[in-house]
N, C-alpha and C positions, 0 to 999 in steps of 0.2 A: 072372678076377681072384681072387687068394687072399684069403680072409677069416680064416683061422686064423693065429695068431701064429707067428713063427719059433721053432724049437726052443729057442734060448737064452732067449728071452723067456718061453716057456711054462714052463720049469723054474726060472726065477729066483724066489727068495724075497725079496720086497721089503717092508720095513716102513717107511713114510714117516717115522716119528720118528727113524730112524737118520740121515737127512740133516740134520735139525735138530741132532742131537747132534754130528755131525762139524763143522757150521758153528760151533756154539757153542764147541767145543773149539779150533778154529782161531782164533776171535776172542779167546778167553781167552789162548791161547799168544802171540798177537801183541801183546797189551796188557800183558804182563808188563813192569814198569818197568826191571828190571835187564837191560842189553843182552846179556850173555853167556847168561843164562838164557833170555831171549826168543829168541835165535838158535838155541840148542840145542833148545828146545821146538818152535819152528816147523819147523826142519829135520827133527827126529825125526818129527813128525806127518806132514809131507809125504812123507818117505821111507816111513813105514808105509802111507800111502795110495797111494803109487806101486807098491809091491810087488804087490798083487793085480791091478793093471792090466797089469803086465808078464808075468804068468804065462799059459800057454797056455789054461787053462780059465776065462778071465775072463768076466764078464757085464756087462751095462749098469749093474748096481747098483754094481760096483766103480768104474767111471768116474764114476758119480754121487756116490759117497762122496768121491773125490778132488776132484771139482769143488766139492762143498759145503765141504770143508776149505779149499781155496784161496780160495773166496769169503769164508769166515769169517776167514781170515788177512788178506785185504784190508780187511775191515770193522774188524778189530781194530787194524790199522795206522792206519786213519782215526780211530778212537776215541782211540788213544794220541796221535796228532798233534793232534787237537782239544783233548784234555785238557791237553796241554803248552802249547798256545797260550793257553788261558784261564787257566792257572796263572801265566803270565807277564804277565797283565793285558791280553792282546790278545783281545778277544771277537770271534768270527766273526759276520759278518752274513749 
């Protein structure tokens, strides 16, 4: 049984705060009130996050950043939807 990490994992430089940064950026982009700006910001962030995953020298950190951005976008969409519902007088229960 192998106990040493695979080469890609052993060489990866991973700082946990970057995942939070990517998730926060995704949530902020998805919560922008103006539709065109929101679409452009969200698509741009997801494209920037996808590029490192597609290159040959990718690491698990690249996939983690893309996942964090996507989760942030989903949370931001939920925040925007909830804010829109309460602004119209419909409180969520």
